[in-house]
N, C-alpha and C positions, 0 to 999 in steps of 0.2 A: 845225372843230376845237373840241373840248370847252373850255368856259370855264376849267376849272382849268389849262389849258396856255397860256392867253393871256398875253401880255406877259412871257413868260419870256425871260431872257437865254439864247439858244440855245447859246452857247459853254459856259456853266456848267450848263445844264439838260439837256444830252445826255450821257449816260454813255458814256465811250469804248468800253466793252466791248460794249454792246448797242445803242447809238444810239437808245435810247428816252428821251423827255422824262420828267421827274419830275413827279409830281402836286403840287398845293398850292404851287407856286412855290418848291420846294426846290432847293437846289444841293448838289452833292457837292464834296468837296475836289478840286482840280484834278488831283491825281496819285493819286487813290484806287486802292487795290489790290483791296479786297474789299468786297462788300456782300451782306447776307443779310437775310431777314425771316421773321417767324413771327407767326401770329395767335393771340392768347391770349384765352380766354373770360372776361375780367375787365374792369372799367371802366378807362378810360385813367388816371384819377386814382390808382387803386390801383396800377397797374403803374408809373406814373411815380414815385410816392412810394417804392415798393419799390426801384426802381433808384437813385433819388436818394440814398437812405441807402446810401452806397457800401460800408459794412461788410457789407451784405446780399449783395454780389456774390460773396463767397467761399462762400456757401451753394450756389450752383449752377454757378459757373465752375470747370471742370475744371482742376486743377493750381494754382489760385490759392489760396495759403495764407492771405493776409491783405491787407486794405486798411485802412490806418491813416488816419483823418481828421485832418489837421494843422490845417486851417482850413476854413471853408465852401467854399473853392474850391481847396484844395490837399490832395492825398492821396499816401500812400506805398504802393506795391504790392509784394508779395512773391510770386513764382511759382516753383514747382519742378516741372519735367517729370519723367516717369518715367525718361527717359534720363539723369537726373542734372544736367541744365542748370538752374541756379538764377539768378534775376535779381531785382534790386530796382531800382525806379525811382520818381521823383516825377512827378506829373502835376498839371496845373491845369485847371480848368474855364475855357474861353475864351468860351463863350456858353451861355445857358440861357433857355428860354421855358417857364414852368410848364405842365405837362401836354402839351407839344409836342416839345421837343428839349433835348438836352444835348450840347455839344461839348467836347472836351478835347485836350490835347497834353502830351507828356512834356517835362520841363524840360531845358535844355541840360546835357550831361554825364551824362545817364542811361544806364544799361546797355542799356535798351530804348528805341528811338525809336518812338514811336507818336503818332498823332493820329487823330481820328475824331469821329463823332457818332452819337447814337442818337435816332431819331424815333419818336414815339407818335402814331398817327392812328386814327380810328374804323374798325372793320372793317365791311364791307358788311352791310347789314340789321341793324345794331345788335348784331352778334355778338361784341362785345368790342373788342379793341385790336390793331392791327397794330404790331409793334415792328420797325423797320428799322434795321439796324446797318451803318455804313460806317466802314471802318478801314484805316489804313496801319499796318504793323507790320514792324519790322526786328529779328530775333532777335540776341542776343549771340552772338558766335562766327563771324559771317559766313556765307559760302556753304557751308562744310562742315556747320555746325550746321543750316542751312536744309535741306540734303539729308537729313541724318539724321532731322530731325524730320518731314520729308515721308514718309520710309519708315516711320516708326513711327506715323503718323497724328496727330502732335502739332504739325503746322504750323499757322500762323495761320488759314488758311481752314477747315481741318477743326475746329479748336477753336472758331471762331466759330459754325459750324453746330451742333456738339454743344452748345455753351453756350446757344444760343437754344432748342434743343429741351429742354434741362434747365430753363431758365427757365420755359418753358411748362408742363412737368410739375410743377414745384415750385409755381407760382402756382395752377394749376388743381386739383392734388390734394394738395399739402402734402408731397409726397415725390418723389424722383427714382428711377425704375425702373432697376435694374441687374442684370446677370447675374454681376457680379464675385463670386468666392467660391462660386459655385454650380456643380454638375456640369453638363456640357453637354447632358444629356438623352439621349445615345446609349447604347443598351445594347451591352454587349460580347457578341457572338454568336460562340460557338466555331465554327471552320471545320467545315462539314459534310463527313463522310467518306462516300464511295460504296462 
């Protein structure tokens, strides 16, 4: 067994969905719902500092209108989905290790119940930073809203994947590519007559 997996608490170190142990002695939340990762061609320090300035998150997170920093560990989030669902919640940083990880949870009574962590680790062969995101998310409106957001591609899992790709694009190129507002590229070809 590889050294990085030794002495791990197997109950916490094995993810329920894929039964693989986590590297570097990490643990996931016991009831985590989603986890995704992306490799970004930037140094860990730069990526961590960008993320840690929570106001930066609205630059790349789809549908996130604003993150207001209330204190070094307390933030207010405002999100509005295309389907009209709007939510505001407060979250607190519950753990932080500089250039390694940040964990958070929403405060009791919030419209959105969320908790999770983001991890920053070296990419293989010194090719930047791997950002791993683990998150629980409960949308306001219950099962009906969850179903509608899934159909429109605005469910938590899809947004997490999209947002990590957008973070990568933003940090590596300074912009987020989009086709929004552009023609689809298909030519209209009149029906051929015989």
